[in-house]
N, C-alpha and C positions, 0 to 999 in steps of 0.2 A: 168688453172692457176697454178696448182701444177707442171706440167711439166716445165713451164717457171721458176718457183722458183728453181727446181732441176737443170735445165740447168745453171741458174745463179750461183748456189752453185758450180757446177763443173767447169765452165769456168771463172766466175768472170766478165762477160761482162758488168755489170752495172758500175764497176769502170772504165773500158776502155771507155765506152760511155761518162761518166762524164768528163773524162780527155780530150777527143776529143771536147766535147762541150765547155769546158773552154778555150782550146787552140784556137778554131775557134772564140769564142767571143772576146778574146784578140786580135787576128789578125784583126778582123773586126773593133774593136775600134781604133787600130793603123792606119788603112787605113782611117777611117773617120777623125781622128785627122790630118793626113797628108793633106788630101784634104782641110779641113777647114783652116789650117795654110797656105797652098799655096794660097788659095783664099784671105786670110787676107794680105799676103805679096804683092799680085798683087794690091789690093786696096790701099796699102800704097805707092806703086811706081807710080801709075797712079791717081793723084788727080783730 
C-alpha cells in the first residue's frame, strides 16, 4: 500500500482517474437522456 501512495504522489494518477470517471459519467448520462427524449418524441408522433 505504501508503494501505491508513493506512486500516486509522483504521478497524480488519482486526479486523472477521477477526471476520466466524471467525464465518462457525464457522457453516459447524455446518451441516456438522448435515448429517453427520442423515445418520448416517437410516442408523441404515433398516438
